[in-house]
N, C-alpha and C positions, 0 to 999 in steps of 0.2 A: 076387647082385651087382646093383648099380644099372644099369639099362638106359639107353642113350642116349635122350634125349628125356624121361626122367622129370623131372617138375617138381613142386616143393613150394612152397607159399606159407604163411608164418606171419604172422599179424597180431595186434597187441595194442598195449599201451601200456608205456612205460618212463619212468624218471626220468632227465633229463639230469644232467650234473655239477652244475649249479646248483640242482637239485631240482625243475625244472619238468617237469610231466607232458607227454609227447609221444606222438604216434601212431607206431608202428613197423611196418614191413613188411619181411620178408626173403623174397627169391625165390631158390630154389636149383634149378639145372637141370643134369642130367648131360649132358655134351657128347659128341660122337662121337670127338674125338681122344683118344689116350692118351699118357702120358709115362712113360719108364723112369727111375726114381729109385732109386739104390742097387742096381741090378740087378733091380728089381721093376717090372713093368708096372702102372701106376696109371691109374685113370679120372680124368678131369678134370671137376670140378664148377665151375660158375660161380655165385657167390653175390653177390647185391646187397642191400645194407641201405639202407633209406629211413627217414628221420626226417621226420615231417610231410610226406611226399610228395616229399622232396628226397633225391637220392642222396648218401649219406655215405661209403659204402665199397663197393668192388667187388673181388672176389678170385677167383682161380682156386685151387681146393683139390684136392689130389692124394690119392686114397684107393685102397687095395688091400684085398682080402679073402683071408685065409689058408684053408687046407684045412678047418679046423674052423668057419669062418664068421665069425671075428672081423674087424672092419673096422679097418684101420690108417690113421692120418693120416701121410702121408709128406712133406708140405710144403705151401707155399702162396705165392702171389704176391699181394700186397695193395696196393691204391691207395686213398688217402683223398681225398675230394672235398669241396669247399665252394662253394656257389653255382655249380655247373656247371663248376668248375675243379679239375683234378687237382692236389693239393697237394705230394706228396712224391716224385714220379718212380717210385713203386712200390718195394716191398721184397719180397725173396724169401728163403725158407729152405726147405731140403730135406735129406733124409738126407745127412749128410756136409758140408753147407754151410749156414752157416759151419762151419768145422772142428769136429767133435764133435757136430753136430746129430743127434739120434736120432728115430726114429719113435715114435708113441704110439698106444695103442689108442683109437679113437674110440667103438667100441661092441662089446661082447662078444656073441657068438652066443647064449650061454647067459646070460641076464640075472640068473640066481641067483648068479653068481660074485661 
């Protein structure tokens, strides 16, 4: 299971919608709080995406691990940013909300599956 304080940083390049090559940086941190979603206790990850050094998206991601080690994505709260301003008031989805929302496997414990 991901331990609170675990931090990952991914850096590289990507193409914007208009085809321009930009520098990308994603920072993911496992936080201390947990959240119960659909009756399952989930860790809360904080993910921030930067394009050319500017924050473009910030999200809280909810993950849980089952008995065999598979990691499940149970939901997320996402905010989109532009020039330091939050654009959309944030959007949430989680197991059961909106109605019918389902969890998904983020990563199998056995990668040969």
